[in-house]
N, C-alpha and C positions, 0 to 999 in steps of 0.2 A: 504493500500499500504506500502510495506516494501523496504528497500534497496535491499533485495533479488529479489523482483519483478522487479525492475529496472534492476538489473544485468542480470536477465533472458532475458529481451528484448534487453539490450546491447549485450549480446552473439549472439543472433538471428541476429541482424543487423551487427555485427562485421563480422559473417560468410558470409553474403551477400556481405559486402564490400571487404573482402579478396577475395572471388570468382570473383569479378568484377573489382579488382584492385585500388579501391579507399580507402582502408583502411589506417588510420594513427593514431598515438598515440599522446596525449590522444584521445580516442574515446568517442564521446558523443551521447546521443539519446534525442529525444522529445517524451514525453508520454502525453496522456490525461487520466484524472482521473475523474470518475463519482461521482455522489452524494454519493455513498456508500464508496467512498475512493478506489475503484478498478480501476486498470489500463484497459482502454477500447480499447486503440490503441496506436501504437508507430511507429516511423519513425527514420531514421538517413540519413544524407546526408553530402557530402563533404562541408566543411566550417563551420559546426556547432561548435560553440566555448565554448559551455557549455551545460550540461543537462538542458533541459527545462521541467517543469512539469506544464501542463496547465489544466484548468477545462474543462470538456467536454461540459458543457453549460455555457453561459455567459449571462449577462444583457446588453441590448443595452443602450448605453449612452444617446440616444434620447428618447425612449419611455418606457424604463424600463422593457420591455418585455424580458423574458428568453427563449432561443432557443438554438439549436445546434450550435456549434462554426463555423461549415462550412458555415453558412449563414451570418457571420459577416466579415467586413473589417474595420479595425481601429476602432473597438468597436461600430460600427453602424451596425444595422441588414439591411439585403436586402431590406425590406419593407420600411424602413426610407430612404434608398438610392434610392428608387424606381427602383431597378435593382433585378434581380435574380442571386445570386452568388452561382456557383456550384463548 
């Protein structure tokens, strides 16, 4: 992942924001990076106050299992929470 990669995602989301009336400067993005260091997904939204770079997979603070980030809340996986988080 390079600064150019983040700027590519920023440009995409800035275009969406401009088209929908929520663009403001400075403009930030949130990206997810896979184990190879490549950006796998990105998002931006009103109120984002800094660029965020997140790991695509994280380790559960309870059971130490590694899974996709979408199954976690506050660092705890859905299984440890006894809920399915989608």
